[in-house]
mmCIF file as Biopython writes it, N, C-alpha, C and O atoms, coordinates in Angstrom:
data_model
#
loop_
_atom_site.group_PDB
_atom_site.id
_atom_site.type_symbol
_atom_site.label_atom_id
_atom_site.label_alt_id
_atom_site.label_comp_id
_atom_site.label_asym_id
_atom_site.label_entity_id
_atom_site.label_seq_id
_atom_site.pdbx_PDB_ins_code
_atom_site.Cartn_x
_atom_site.Cartn_y
_atom_site.Cartn_z
_atom_site.occupancy
_atom_site.B_iso_or_equiv
_atom_site.auth_seq_id
_atom_site.auth_asym_id
_atom_site.pdbx_PDB_model_num
ATOM 1   N N  . UNK A ? 1  ? 76.669  92.080  104.020 1.0 0.0 1  A 1 
ATOM 2   C CA . UNK A ? 1  ? 77.505  92.815  103.808 1.0 0.0 1  A 1 
ATOM 3   C C  . UNK A ? 1  ? 79.058  92.735  103.825 1.0 0.0 1  A 1 
ATOM 4   O O  . UNK A ? 1  ? 79.679  92.037  104.626 1.0 0.0 1  A 1 
ATOM 5   N N  . UNK A ? 2  ? 79.587  93.457  102.936 1.0 0.0 2  A 1 
ATOM 6   C CA . UNK A ? 2  ? 81.172  92.866  103.240 1.0 0.0 2  A 1 
ATOM 7   C C  . UNK A ? 2  ? 82.338  94.322  103.375 1.0 0.0 2  A 1 
ATOM 8   O O  . UNK A ? 2  ? 82.367  95.195  102.507 1.0 0.0 2  A 1 
ATOM 9   N N  . UNK A ? 3  ? 82.856  94.335  104.097 1.0 0.0 3  A 1 
ATOM 10  C CA . UNK A ? 3  ? 84.135  95.406  104.516 1.0 0.0 3  A 1 
ATOM 11  C C  . UNK A ? 3  ? 85.445  95.173  104.109 1.0 0.0 3  A 1 
ATOM 12  O O  . UNK A ? 3  ? 85.990  94.152  104.527 1.0 0.0 3  A 1 
ATOM 13  N N  . UNK A ? 4  ? 86.124  96.013  103.288 1.0 0.0 4  A 1 
ATOM 14  C CA . UNK A ? 4  ? 87.773  95.632  103.352 1.0 0.0 4  A 1 
ATOM 15  C C  . UNK A ? 4  ? 88.283  97.194  103.405 1.0 0.0 4  A 1 
ATOM 16  O O  . UNK A ? 4  ? 87.880  98.262  102.944 1.0 0.0 4  A 1 
ATOM 17  N N  . UNK A ? 5  ? 89.535  96.694  104.324 1.0 0.0 5  A 1 
ATOM 18  C CA . UNK A ? 5  ? 90.554  98.124  104.946 1.0 0.0 5  A 1 
ATOM 19  C C  . UNK A ? 5  ? 91.655  97.871  103.968 1.0 0.0 5  A 1 
ATOM 20  O O  . UNK A ? 5  ? 92.020  96.728  103.693 1.0 0.0 5  A 1 
ATOM 21  N N  . UNK A ? 6  ? 92.212  99.010  103.414 1.0 0.0 6  A 1 
ATOM 22  C CA . UNK A ? 6  ? 93.546  99.004  102.648 1.0 0.0 6  A 1 
ATOM 23  C C  . UNK A ? 6  ? 93.820  100.491 102.731 1.0 0.0 6  A 1 
ATOM 24  O O  . UNK A ? 6  ? 93.019  101.338 103.127 1.0 0.0 6  A 1 
ATOM 25  N N  . UNK A ? 7  ? 95.152  100.712 102.273 1.0 0.0 7  A 1 
ATOM 26  C CA . UNK A ? 7  ? 95.783  101.485 102.088 1.0 0.0 7  A 1 
ATOM 27  C C  . UNK A ? 7  ? 96.214  102.179 100.852 1.0 0.0 7  A 1 
ATOM 28  O O  . UNK A ? 7  ? 96.189  101.533 99.804  1.0 0.0 7  A 1 
ATOM 29  N N  . UNK A ? 8  ? 96.524  103.159 100.843 1.0 0.0 8  A 1 
ATOM 30  C CA . UNK A ? 8  ? 96.837  104.057 99.091  1.0 0.0 8  A 1 
ATOM 31  C C  . UNK A ? 8  ? 97.473  104.593 99.075  1.0 0.0 8  A 1 
ATOM 32  O O  . UNK A ? 8  ? 97.431  105.251 100.115 1.0 0.0 8  A 1 
ATOM 33  N N  . UNK A ? 9  ? 98.256  104.872 98.485  1.0 0.0 9  A 1 
ATOM 34  C CA . UNK A ? 9  ? 99.146  106.107 98.069  1.0 0.0 9  A 1 
ATOM 35  C C  . UNK A ? 9  ? 99.768  106.091 96.323  1.0 0.0 9  A 1 
ATOM 36  O O  . UNK A ? 9  ? 100.610 105.367 95.792  1.0 0.0 9  A 1 
ATOM 37  N N  . UNK A ? 10 ? 98.901  107.266 95.756  1.0 0.0 10 A 1 
ATOM 38  C CA . UNK A ? 10 ? 99.527  107.206 94.642  1.0 0.0 10 A 1 
ATOM 39  C C  . UNK A ? 10 ? 99.394  108.339 94.497  1.0 0.0 10 A 1 
ATOM 40  O O  . UNK A ? 10 ? 98.581  108.994 95.149  1.0 0.0 10 A 1 
ATOM 41  N N  . UNK A ? 11 ? 100.304 108.915 93.445  1.0 0.0 11 A 1 
ATOM 42  C CA . UNK A ? 11 ? 100.469 110.698 93.159  1.0 0.0 11 A 1 
ATOM 43  C C  . UNK A ? 11 ? 99.893  111.025 92.184  1.0 0.0 11 A 1 
ATOM 44  O O  . UNK A ? 11 ? 99.504  110.300 91.268  1.0 0.0 11 A 1 
ATOM 45  N N  . UNK A ? 12 ? 99.744  112.673 92.357  1.0 0.0 12 A 1 
ATOM 46  C CA . UNK A ? 12 ? 98.817  113.470 91.983  1.0 0.0 12 A 1 
ATOM 47  C C  . UNK A ? 12 ? 99.350  112.894 90.147  1.0 0.0 12 A 1 
ATOM 48  O O  . UNK A ? 12 ? 98.579  112.263 89.424  1.0 0.0 12 A 1 
ATOM 49  N N  . UNK A ? 13 ? 100.329 113.173 89.860  1.0 0.0 13 A 1 
ATOM 50  C CA . UNK A ? 13 ? 100.787 112.598 88.479  1.0 0.0 13 A 1 
ATOM 51  C C  . UNK A ? 13 ? 100.013 111.002 88.125  1.0 0.0 13 A 1 
ATOM 52  O O  . UNK A ? 13 ? 99.119  110.631 87.363  1.0 0.0 13 A 1 
ATOM 53  N N  . UNK A ? 14 ? 100.501 110.642 88.675  1.0 0.0 14 A 1 
ATOM 54  C CA . UNK A ? 14 ? 99.858  108.944 88.547  1.0 0.0 14 A 1 
ATOM 55  C C  . UNK A ? 14 ? 98.502  109.242 88.298  1.0 0.0 14 A 1 
ATOM 56  O O  . UNK A ? 14 ? 98.037  109.059 87.174  1.0 0.0 14 A 1 
ATOM 57  N N  . UNK A ? 15 ? 97.689  109.764 89.400  1.0 0.0 15 A 1 
ATOM 58  C CA . UNK A ? 15 ? 96.383  109.401 89.008  1.0 0.0 15 A 1 
ATOM 59  C C  . UNK A ? 15 ? 95.533  110.063 87.869  1.0 0.0 15 A 1 
ATOM 60  O O  . UNK A ? 15 ? 94.346  109.808 87.669  1.0 0.0 15 A 1 
ATOM 61  N N  . UNK A ? 16 ? 96.337  110.996 87.109  1.0 0.0 16 A 1 
ATOM 62  C CA . UNK A ? 16 ? 96.097  112.196 86.178  1.0 0.0 16 A 1 
ATOM 63  C C  . UNK A ? 16 ? 95.725  110.883 85.041  1.0 0.0 16 A 1 
ATOM 64  O O  . UNK A ? 16 ? 94.925  111.073 84.125  1.0 0.0 16 A 1 
ATOM 65  N N  . UNK A ? 17 ? 96.354  109.682 85.225  1.0 0.0 17 A 1 
ATOM 66  C CA . UNK A ? 17 ? 95.807  108.885 83.962  1.0 0.0 17 A 1 
ATOM 67  C C  . UNK A ? 17 ? 94.966  108.079 83.875  1.0 0.0 17 A 1 
ATOM 68  O O  . UNK A ? 17 ? 94.700  107.416 82.873  1.0 0.0 17 A 1 
ATOM 69  N N  . UNK A ? 18 ? 94.235  108.024 85.345  1.0 0.0 18 A 1 
ATOM 70  C CA . UNK A ? 18 ? 92.449  107.933 85.095  1.0 0.0 18 A 1 
ATOM 71  C C  . UNK A ? 18 ? 91.832  109.290 84.116  1.0 0.0 18 A 1 
ATOM 72  O O  . UNK A ? 18 ? 91.097  109.112 83.144  1.0 0.0 18 A 1 
ATOM 73  N N  . UNK A ? 19 ? 92.175  110.298 84.470  1.0 0.0 19 A 1 
ATOM 74  C CA . UNK A ? 19 ? 91.464  111.204 83.651  1.0 0.0 19 A 1 
ATOM 75  C C  . UNK A ? 19 ? 91.877  111.219 82.220  1.0 0.0 19 A 1 
ATOM 76  O O  . UNK A ? 19 ? 91.213  111.841 81.391  1.0 0.0 19 A 1 
ATOM 77  N N  . UNK A ? 20 ? 92.916  110.577 81.911  1.0 0.0 20 A 1 
ATOM 78  C CA . UNK A ? 20 ? 93.608  110.577 80.580  1.0 0.0 20 A 1 
ATOM 79  C C  . UNK A ? 20 ? 92.842  109.807 79.747  1.0 0.0 20 A 1 
ATOM 80  O O  . UNK A ? 20 ? 92.624  110.072 78.564  1.0 0.0 20 A 1 
ATOM 81  N N  . UNK A ? 21 ? 92.262  108.468 80.592  1.0 0.0 21 A 1 
ATOM 82  C CA . UNK A ? 21 ? 91.238  107.474 80.165  1.0 0.0 21 A 1 
ATOM 83  C C  . UNK A ? 21 ? 92.508  106.423 80.005  1.0 0.0 21 A 1 
ATOM 84  O O  . UNK A ? 21 ? 92.237  105.683 79.060  1.0 0.0 21 A 1 
ATOM 85  N N  . UNK A ? 22 ? 93.756  106.092 80.560  1.0 0.0 22 A 1 
ATOM 86  C CA . UNK A ? 22 ? 94.378  105.350 80.023  1.0 0.0 22 A 1 
ATOM 87  C C  . UNK A ? 22 ? 94.107  104.091 81.511  1.0 0.0 22 A 1 
ATOM 88  O O  . UNK A ? 22 ? 94.481  102.949 81.244  1.0 0.0 22 A 1 
ATOM 89  N N  . UNK A ? 23 ? 93.499  104.304 82.966  1.0 0.0 23 A 1 
ATOM 90  C CA . UNK A ? 23 ? 93.085  103.081 83.549  1.0 0.0 23 A 1 
ATOM 91  C C  . UNK A ? 23 ? 91.821  103.488 84.098  1.0 0.0 23 A 1 
ATOM 92  O O  . UNK A ? 23 ? 91.471  104.657 83.937  1.0 0.0 23 A 1 
ATOM 93  N N  . UNK A ? 24 ? 91.156  102.755 84.669  1.0 0.0 24 A 1 
ATOM 94  C CA . UNK A ? 24 ? 89.665  102.777 85.119  1.0 0.0 24 A 1 
ATOM 95  C C  . UNK A ? 24 ? 90.091  102.994 86.903  1.0 0.0 24 A 1 
ATOM 96  O O  . UNK A ? 24 ? 89.971  103.894 87.735  1.0 0.0 24 A 1 
ATOM 97  N N  . UNK A ? 25 ? 90.663  101.529 86.865  1.0 0.0 25 A 1 
ATOM 98  C CA . UNK A ? 25 ? 90.353  101.049 88.346  1.0 0.0 25 A 1 
ATOM 99  C C  . UNK A ? 25 ? 91.773  101.454 89.034  1.0 0.0 25 A 1 
ATOM 100 O O  . UNK A ? 25 ? 92.709  102.021 88.470  1.0 0.0 25 A 1 
ATOM 101 N N  . UNK A ? 26 ? 91.710  101.048 90.313  1.0 0.0 26 A 1 
ATOM 102 C CA . UNK A ? 26 ? 92.765  100.694 91.304  1.0 0.0 26 A 1 
ATOM 103 C C  . UNK A ? 26 ? 92.815  99.526  91.809  1.0 0.0 26 A 1 
ATOM 104 O O  . UNK A ? 26 ? 91.863  98.847  92.194  1.0 0.0 26 A 1 
ATOM 105 N N  . UNK A ? 27 ? 94.342  99.171  91.821  1.0 0.0 27 A 1 
ATOM 106 C CA . UNK A ? 27 ? 94.535  97.709  92.401  1.0 0.0 27 A 1 
ATOM 107 C C  . UNK A ? 27 ? 94.966  98.021  94.072  1.0 0.0 27 A 1 
ATOM 108 O O  . UNK A ? 27 ? 96.038  98.557  94.352  1.0 0.0 27 A 1 
ATOM 109 N N  . UNK A ? 28 ? 93.833  97.547  95.251  1.0 0.0 28 A 1 
ATOM 110 C CA . UNK A ? 28 ? 94.212  97.270  96.304  1.0 0.0 28 A 1 
ATOM 111 C C  . UNK A ? 28 ? 94.256  96.117  96.933  1.0 0.0 28 A 1 
ATOM 112 O O  . UNK A ? 28 ? 93.609  95.170  96.486  1.0 0.0 28 A 1 
ATOM 113 N N  . UNK A ? 29 ? 94.951  96.002  97.974  1.0 0.0 29 A 1 
ATOM 114 C CA . UNK A ? 29 ? 94.936  94.626  98.824  1.0 0.0 29 A 1 
ATOM 115 C C  . UNK A ? 29 ? 94.674  95.041  100.416 1.0 0.0 29 A 1 
ATOM 116 O O  . UNK A ? 29 ? 95.256  95.867  101.118 1.0 0.0 29 A 1 
ATOM 117 N N  . UNK A ? 30 ? 93.341  93.957  100.765 1.0 0.0 30 A 1 
ATOM 118 C CA . UNK A ? 30 ? 92.903  93.904  101.615 1.0 0.0 30 A 1 
ATOM 119 C C  . UNK A ? 30 ? 93.677  93.838  102.838 1.0 0.0 30 A 1 
ATOM 120 O O  . UNK A ? 30 ? 94.294  92.774  102.783 1.0 0.0 30 A 1 
ATOM 121 N N  . UNK A ? 31 ? 93.968  94.482  103.982 1.0 0.0 31 A 1 
ATOM 122 C CA . UNK A ? 31 ? 94.459  94.528  105.161 1.0 0.0 31 A 1 
ATOM 123 C C  . UNK A ? 31 ? 94.393  93.379  105.657 1.0 0.0 31 A 1 
ATOM 124 O O  . UNK A ? 31 ? 95.477  92.803  105.744 1.0 0.0 31 A 1 
ATOM 125 N N  . UNK A ? 32 ? 93.255  92.687  106.116 1.0 0.0 32 A 1 
ATOM 126 C CA . UNK A ? 32 ? 93.063  91.316  106.807 1.0 0.0 32 A 1 
ATOM 127 C C  . UNK A ? 32 ? 93.041  90.388  105.811 1.0 0.0 32 A 1 
ATOM 128 O O  . UNK A ? 32 ? 93.682  89.407  106.191 1.0 0.0 32 A 1 
ATOM 129 N N  . UNK A ? 33 ? 92.536  90.213  104.545 1.0 0.0 33 A 1 
ATOM 130 C CA . UNK A ? 33 ? 92.367  88.971  104.225 1.0 0.0 33 A 1 
ATOM 131 C C  . UNK A ? 33 ? 93.157  88.888  103.038 1.0 0.0 33 A 1 
ATOM 132 O O  . UNK A ? 33 ? 92.905  87.880  102.377 1.0 0.0 33 A 1 
ATOM 133 N N  . UNK A ? 34 ? 94.054  89.654  102.553 1.0 0.0 34 A 1 
ATOM 134 C CA . UNK A ? 34 ? 94.882  89.869  101.444 1.0 0.0 34 A 1 
ATOM 135 C C  . UNK A ? 34 ? 94.473  89.547  100.263 1.0 0.0 34 A 1 
ATOM 136 O O  . UNK A ? 34 ? 95.192  89.358  99.282  1.0 0.0 34 A 1 
ATOM 137 N N  . UNK A ? 35 ? 93.025  89.458  100.333 1.0 0.0 35 A 1 
ATOM 138 C CA . UNK A ? 35 ? 92.242  89.488  98.791  1.0 0.0 35 A 1 
ATOM 139 C C  . UNK A ? 35 ? 92.875  90.666  97.943  1.0 0.0 35 A 1 
ATOM 140 O O  . UNK A ? 35 ? 93.147  91.697  98.558  1.0 0.0 35 A 1 
ATOM 141 N N  . UNK A ? 36 ? 93.108  90.611  96.722  1.0 0.0 36 A 1 
ATOM 142 C CA . UNK A ? 36 ? 93.228  91.808  96.154  1.0 0.0 36 A 1 
ATOM 143 C C  . UNK A ? 36 ? 91.619  92.140  95.270  1.0 0.0 36 A 1 
ATOM 144 O O  . UNK A ? 36 ? 90.856  91.261  94.868  1.0 0.0 36 A 1 
ATOM 145 N N  . UNK A ? 37 ? 91.412  93.643  95.132  1.0 0.0 37 A 1 
ATOM 146 C CA . UNK A ? 37 ? 90.391  94.429  94.731  1.0 0.0 37 A 1 
ATOM 147 C C  . UNK A ? 37 ? 90.676  94.891  93.601  1.0 0.0 37 A 1 
ATOM 148 O O  . UNK A ? 37 ? 91.869  94.816  93.305  1.0 0.0 37 A 1 
ATOM 149 N N  . UNK A ? 38 ? 89.865  95.433  92.718  1.0 0.0 38 A 1 
ATOM 150 C CA . UNK A ? 38 ? 90.066  96.102  91.546  1.0 0.0 38 A 1 
ATOM 151 C C  . UNK A ? 38 ? 89.102  97.255  91.792  1.0 0.0 38 A 1 
ATOM 152 O O  . UNK A ? 38 ? 88.212  97.234  90.941  1.0 0.0 38 A 1 
ATOM 153 N N  . UNK A ? 39 ? 88.981  98.183  92.600  1.0 0.0 39 A 1 
ATOM 154 C CA . UNK A ? 39 ? 88.158  99.856  92.588  1.0 0.0 39 A 1 
ATOM 155 C C  . UNK A ? 39 ? 88.119  100.579 91.328  1.0 0.0 39 A 1 
ATOM 156 O O  . UNK A ? 39 ? 89.225  100.870 90.874  1.0 0.0 39 A 1 
ATOM 157 N N  . UNK A ? 40 ? 86.974  100.980 90.576  1.0 0.0 40 A 1 
ATOM 158 C CA . UNK A ? 40 ? 87.072  101.816 89.805  1.0 0.0 40 A 1 
ATOM 159 C C  . UNK A ? 40 ? 87.155  103.210 90.457  1.0 0.0 40 A 1 
ATOM 160 O O  . UNK A ? 40 ? 86.383  103.651 91.309  1.0 0.0 40 A 1 
ATOM 161 N N  . UNK A ? 41 ? 88.371  103.918 89.837  1.0 0.0 41 A 1 
ATOM 162 C CA . UNK A ? 41 ? 88.974  105.318 90.114  1.0 0.0 41 A 1 
ATOM 163 C C  . UNK A ? 41 ? 87.975  106.130 90.505  1.0 0.0 41 A 1 
ATOM 164 O O  . UNK A ? 41 ? 88.190  106.851 91.480  1.0 0.0 41 A 1 
ATOM 165 N N  . UNK A ? 42 ? 87.002  106.174 90.002  1.0 0.0 42 A 1 
ATOM 166 C CA . UNK A ? 42 ? 86.161  107.157 89.809  1.0 0.0 42 A 1 
ATOM 167 C C  . UNK A ? 42 ? 85.468  107.517 91.475  1.0 0.0 42 A 1 
ATOM 168 O O  . UNK A ? 42 ? 84.858  108.493 91.910  1.0 0.0 42 A 1 
ATOM 169 N N  . UNK A ? 43 ? 85.925  106.166 92.124  1.0 0.0 43 A 1 
ATOM 170 C CA . UNK A ? 43 ? 84.904  106.332 93.918  1.0 0.0 43 A 1 
ATOM 171 C C  . UNK A ? 43 ? 85.826  107.577 94.468  1.0 0.0 43 A 1 
ATOM 172 O O  . UNK A ? 43 ? 85.424  108.505 95.171  1.0 0.0 43 A 1 
ATOM 173 N N  . UNK A ? 44 ? 87.464  107.325 93.866  1.0 0.0 44 A 1 
ATOM 174 C CA . UNK A ? 44 ? 88.347  107.665 94.964  1.0 0.0 44 A 1 
ATOM 175 C C  . UNK A ? 44 ? 88.685  109.391 94.515  1.0 0.0 44 A 1 
ATOM 176 O O  . UNK A ? 44 ? 89.489  110.101 95.119  1.0 0.0 44 A 1 
ATOM 177 N N  . UNK A ? 45 ? 87.709  109.897 93.107  1.0 0.0 45 A 1 
ATOM 178 C CA . UNK A ? 45 ? 88.107  111.408 92.696  1.0 0.0 45 A 1 
ATOM 179 C C  . UNK A ? 45 ? 87.980  112.266 94.323  1.0 0.0 45 A 1 
ATOM 180 O O  . UNK A ? 45 ? 88.889  112.880 94.882  1.0 0.0 45 A 1 
ATOM 181 N N  . UNK A ? 46 ? 86.662  112.077 94.785  1.0 0.0 46 A 1 
ATOM 182 C CA . UNK A ? 46 ? 86.786  113.213 96.281  1.0 0.0 46 A 1 
ATOM 183 C C  . UNK A ? 46 ? 87.895  113.207 96.941  1.0 0.0 46 A 1 
ATOM 184 O O  . UNK A ? 46 ? 88.208  114.163 97.650  1.0 0.0 46 A 1 
ATOM 185 N N  . UNK A ? 47 ? 88.729  112.027 96.793  1.0 0.0 47 A 1 
ATOM 186 C CA . UNK A ? 47 ? 89.623  111.931 98.292  1.0 0.0 47 A 1 
ATOM 187 C C  . UNK A ? 47 ? 91.303  112.637 97.311  1.0 0.0 47 A 1 
ATOM 188 O O  . UNK A ? 47 ? 92.343  112.780 97.954  1.0 0.0 47 A 1 
ATOM 189 N N  . UNK A ? 48 ? 91.252  112.918 96.052  1.0 0.0 48 A 1 
ATOM 190 C CA . UNK A ? 48 ? 92.557  113.031 95.259  1.0 0.0 48 A 1 
ATOM 191 C C  . UNK A ? 48 ? 92.278  114.789 95.704  1.0 0.0 48 A 1 
ATOM 192 O O  . UNK A ? 48 ? 91.301  115.533 95.616  1.0 0.0 48 A 1 
ATOM 193 N N  . UNK A ? 49 ? 93.963  114.985 96.308  1.0 0.0 49 A 1 
ATOM 194 C CA . UNK A ? 49 ? 94.317  116.227 96.545  1.0 0.0 49 A 1 
ATOM 195 C C  . UNK A ? 49 ? 95.620  116.459 95.614  1.0 0.0 49 A 1 
ATOM 196 O O  . UNK A ? 49 ? 96.094  115.597 94.874  1.0 0.0 49 A 1 
ATOM 197 N N  . UNK A ? 50 ? 96.269  118.175 95.828  1.0 0.0 50 A 1 
ATOM 198 C CA . UNK A ? 50 ? 97.528  118.307 94.969  1.0 0.0 50 A 1 
ATOM 199 C C  . UNK A ? 50 ? 98.701  117.148 95.140  1.0 0.0 50 A 1 
ATOM 200 O O  . UNK A ? 50 ? 99.528  116.763 94.312  1.0 0.0 50 A 1 
ATOM 201 N N  . UNK A ? 51 ? 98.477  116.726 96.525  1.0 0.0 51 A 1 
ATOM 202 C CA . UNK A ? 51 ? 99.710  115.639 96.980  1.0 0.0 51 A 1 
ATOM 203 C C  . UNK A ? 51 ? 99.230  114.148 96.471  1.0 0.0 51 A 1 
ATOM 204 O O  . UNK A ? 51 ? 99.790  113.094 96.773  1.0 0.0 51 A 1 
ATOM 205 N N  . UNK A ? 52 ? 98.082  114.291 95.641  1.0 0.0 52 A 1 
ATOM 206 C CA . UNK A ? 52 ? 97.674  112.721 95.285  1.0 0.0 52 A 1 
ATOM 207 C C  . UNK A ? 52 ? 96.963  112.124 96.011  1.0 0.0 52 A 1 
ATOM 208 O O  . UNK A ? 52 ? 96.337  112.793 96.833  1.0 0.0 52 A 1 
ATOM 209 N N  . UNK A ? 53 ? 96.795  110.764 95.995  1.0 0.0 53 A 1 
ATOM 210 C CA . UNK A ? 53 ? 95.914  110.106 97.051  1.0 0.0 53 A 1 
ATOM 211 C C  . UNK A ? 53 ? 96.093  108.950 97.695  1.0 0.0 53 A 1 
ATOM 212 O O  . UNK A ? 53 ? 95.832  107.808 97.316  1.0 0.0 53 A 1 
ATOM 213 N N  . UNK A ? 54 ? 96.739  109.473 99.088  1.0 0.0 54 A 1 
ATOM 214 C CA . UNK A ? 54 ? 96.841  108.787 100.124 1.0 0.0 54 A 1 
ATOM 215 C C  . UNK A ? 54 ? 95.868  108.699 101.031 1.0 0.0 54 A 1 
ATOM 216 O O  . UNK A ? 54 ? 94.999  109.571 101.025 1.0 0.0 54 A 1 
ATOM 217 N N  . UNK A ? 55 ? 95.801  107.297 102.288 1.0 0.0 55 A 1 
ATOM 218 C CA . UNK A ? 55 ? 95.157  107.551 103.057 1.0 0.0 55 A 1 
ATOM 219 C C  . UNK A ? 55 ? 95.161  105.840 103.426 1.0 0.0 55 A 1 
ATOM 220 O O  . UNK A ? 55 ? 95.835  104.915 102.973 1.0 0.0 55 A 1 
ATOM 221 N N  . UNK A ? 56 ? 94.301  105.887 104.250 1.0 0.0 56 A 1 
ATOM 222 C CA . UNK A ? 56 ? 93.811  104.589 104.549 1.0 0.0 56 A 1 
ATOM 223 C C  . UNK A ? 56 ? 92.204  104.765 104.586 1.0 0.0 56 A 1 
ATOM 224 O O  . UNK A ? 56 ? 91.568  105.707 105.059 1.0 0.0 56 A 1 
ATOM 225 N N  . UNK A ? 57 ? 91.672  103.461 103.885 1.0 0.0 57 A 1 
ATOM 226 C CA . UNK A ? 57 ? 90.282  103.460 103.464 1.0 0.0 57 A 1 
ATOM 227 C C  . UNK A ? 57 ? 89.589  102.092 103.874 1.0 0.0 57 A 1 
ATOM 228 O O  . UNK A ? 57 ? 90.024  101.026 104.311 1.0 0.0 57 A 1 
ATOM 229 N N  . UNK A ? 58 ? 88.094  102.657 103.489 1.0 0.0 58 A 1 
ATOM 230 C CA . UNK A ? 58 ? 87.009  101.306 104.127 1.0 0.0 58 A 1 
ATOM 231 C C  . UNK A ? 58 ? 86.017  101.257 102.887 1.0 0.0 58 A 1 
ATOM 232 O O  . UNK A ? 58 ? 85.242  102.164 102.584 1.0 0.0 58 A 1 
ATOM 233 N N  . UNK A ? 59 ? 86.204  99.762  102.062 1.0 0.0 59 A 1 
ATOM 234 C CA . UNK A ? 59 ? 85.264  99.842  101.222 1.0 0.0 59 A 1 
ATOM 235 C C  . UNK A ? 59 ? 83.907  98.896  102.083 1.0 0.0 59 A 1 
ATOM 236 O O  . UNK A ? 59 ? 84.106  98.019  102.923 1.0 0.0 59 A 1 
ATOM 237 N N  . UNK A ? 60 ? 82.689  99.324  101.641 1.0 0.0 60 A 1 
ATOM 238 C CA . UNK A ? 60 ? 81.570  98.299  101.736 1.0 0.0 60 A 1 
ATOM 239 C C  . UNK A ? 60 ? 80.862  98.186  100.758 1.0 0.0 60 A 1 
ATOM 240 O O  . UNK A ? 60 ? 80.259  99.124  100.236 1.0 0.0 60 A 1 
ATOM 241 N N  . UNK A ? 61 ? 80.834  96.628  100.253 1.0 0.0 61 A 1 
ATOM 242 C CA . UNK A ? 61 ? 80.019  96.206  99.239  1.0 0.0 61 A 1 
ATOM 243 C C  . UNK A ? 61 ? 78.798  95.559  100.029 1.0 0.0 61 A 1 
ATOM 244 O O  . UNK A ? 61 ? 78.804  95.196  101.205 1.0 0.0 61 A 1 
ATOM 245 N N  . UNK A ? 62 ? 77.695  95.493  99.070  1.0 0.0 62 A 1 
ATOM 246 C CA . UNK A ? 62 ? 76.568  94.633  99.756  1.0 0.0 62 A 1 
ATOM 247 C C  . UNK A ? 62 ? 76.689  93.051  99.668  1.0 0.0 62 A 1 
ATOM 248 O O  . UNK A ? 62 ? 77.823  92.602  99.500  1.0 0.0 62 A 1 
ATOM 249 N N  . UNK A ? 63 ? 75.767  92.283  99.752  1.0 0.0 63 A 1 
ATOM 250 C CA . UNK A ? 63 ? 75.702  90.712  99.941  1.0 0.0 63 A 1 
ATOM 251 C C  . UNK A ? 63 ? 76.049  90.258  98.137  1.0 0.0 63 A 1 
ATOM 252 O O  . UNK A ? 63 ? 76.688  89.270  97.777  1.0 0.0 63 A 1 
ATOM 253 N N  . UNK A ? 64 ? 75.495  91.175  97.349  1.0 0.0 64 A 1 
ATOM 254 C CA . UNK A ? 64 ? 76.231  90.774  95.711  1.0 0.0 64 A 1 
ATOM 255 C C  . UNK A ? 64 ? 77.095  91.329  95.485  1.0 0.0 64 A 1 
ATOM 256 O O  . UNK A ? 64 ? 77.141  91.737  94.324  1.0 0.0 64 A 1 
ATOM 257 N N  . UNK A ? 65 ? 78.022  91.609  96.202  1.0 0.0 65 A 1 
ATOM 258 C CA . UNK A ? 65 ? 78.861  92.421  95.973  1.0 0.0 65 A 1 
ATOM 259 C C  . UNK A ? 65 ? 79.307  93.734  95.045  1.0 0.0 65 A 1 
ATOM 260 O O  . UNK A ? 65 ? 80.243  93.980  94.284  1.0 0.0 65 A 1 
ATOM 261 N N  . UNK A ? 66 ? 78.285  94.347  95.460  1.0 0.0 66 A 1 
ATOM 262 C CA . UNK A ? 66 ? 77.972  95.691  94.449  1.0 0.0 66 A 1 
ATOM 263 C C  . UNK A ? 66 ? 78.512  96.661  95.609  1.0 0.0 66 A 1 
ATOM 264 O O  . UNK A ? 66 ? 78.383  96.419  96.809  1.0 0.0 66 A 1 
ATOM 265 N N  . UNK A ? 67 ? 79.300  98.092  94.930  1.0 0.0 67 A 1 
ATOM 266 C CA . UNK A ? 67 ? 79.726  99.379  95.901  1.0 0.0 67 A 1 
ATOM 267 C C  . UNK A ? 67 ? 78.415  99.776  96.349  1.0 0.0 67 A 1 
ATOM 268 O O  . UNK A ? 67 ? 77.324  100.008 95.827  1.0 0.0 67 A 1 
ATOM 269 N N  . UNK A ? 68 ? 78.986  99.771  97.671  1.0 0.0 68 A 1 
ATOM 270 C CA . UNK A ? 68 ? 77.800  100.902 98.759  1.0 0.0 68 A 1 
ATOM 271 C C  . UNK A ? 68 ? 78.709  101.785 99.210  1.0 0.0 68 A 1 
ATOM 272 O O  . UNK A ? 68 ? 78.210  102.910 99.174  1.0 0.0 68 A 1 
ATOM 273 N N  . UNK A ? 69 ? 79.728  101.798 99.587  1.0 0.0 69 A 1 
ATOM 274 C CA . UNK A ? 69 ? 80.408  103.283 100.159 1.0 0.0 69 A 1 
ATOM 275 C C  . UNK A ? 69 ? 82.299  102.966 100.137 1.0 0.0 69 A 1 
ATOM 276 O O  . UNK A ? 69 ? 82.823  101.857 100.246 1.0 0.0 69 A 1 
ATOM 277 N N  . UNK A ? 70 ? 83.000  104.262 99.970  1.0 0.0 70 A 1 
ATOM 278 C CA . UNK A ? 70 ? 84.576  104.399 100.598 1.0 0.0 70 A 1 
ATOM 279 C C  . UNK A ? 70 ? 84.693  105.347 101.209 1.0 0.0 70 A 1 
ATOM 280 O O  . UNK A ? 70 ? 84.280  106.434 100.807 1.0 0.0 70 A 1 
ATOM 281 N N  . UNK A ? 71 ? 85.307  105.167 102.378 1.0 0.0 71 A 1 
ATOM 282 C CA . UNK A ? 71 ? 85.415  106.338 103.143 1.0 0.0 71 A 1 
ATOM 283 C C  . UNK A ? 71 ? 86.783  106.314 103.877 1.0 0.0 71 A 1 
ATOM 284 O O  . UNK A ? 71 ? 87.379  105.322 104.299 1.0 0.0 71 A 1 
ATOM 285 N N  . UNK A ? 72 ? 87.158  107.639 103.939 1.0 0.0 72 A 1 
ATOM 286 C CA . UNK A ? 72 ? 88.674  107.629 104.221 1.0 0.0 72 A 1 
ATOM 287 C C  . UNK A ? 72 ? 88.763  107.482 105.701 1.0 0.0 72 A 1 
ATOM 288 O O  . UNK A ? 72 ? 88.415  108.439 106.393 1.0 0.0 72 A 1 
ATOM 289 N N  . UNK A ? 73 ? 89.122  106.562 106.171 1.0 0.0 73 A 1 
ATOM 290 C CA . UNK A ? 73 ? 89.462  106.920 107.864 1.0 0.0 73 A 1 
ATOM 291 C C  . UNK A ? 73 ? 90.634  107.908 108.479 1.0 0.0 73 A 1 
ATOM 292 O O  . UNK A ? 73 ? 90.742  108.054 109.697 1.0 0.0 73 A 1 
#
């Protein structure tokens, strides 16, 4: 299992690009390793509010690097 921690701040308007089909992934940087990650935007939908997408998150991948969970901290 691999864990990554990062912050996200995207306006509601900018996140609409996902729904309009212009983007499908969100680029984030792990706070501990500095590694750049590309996470499919669909995993963030449940965290989207009228103010956009913002907060601290934890991404968990299995040993094969496949998505397991995304949690807002």
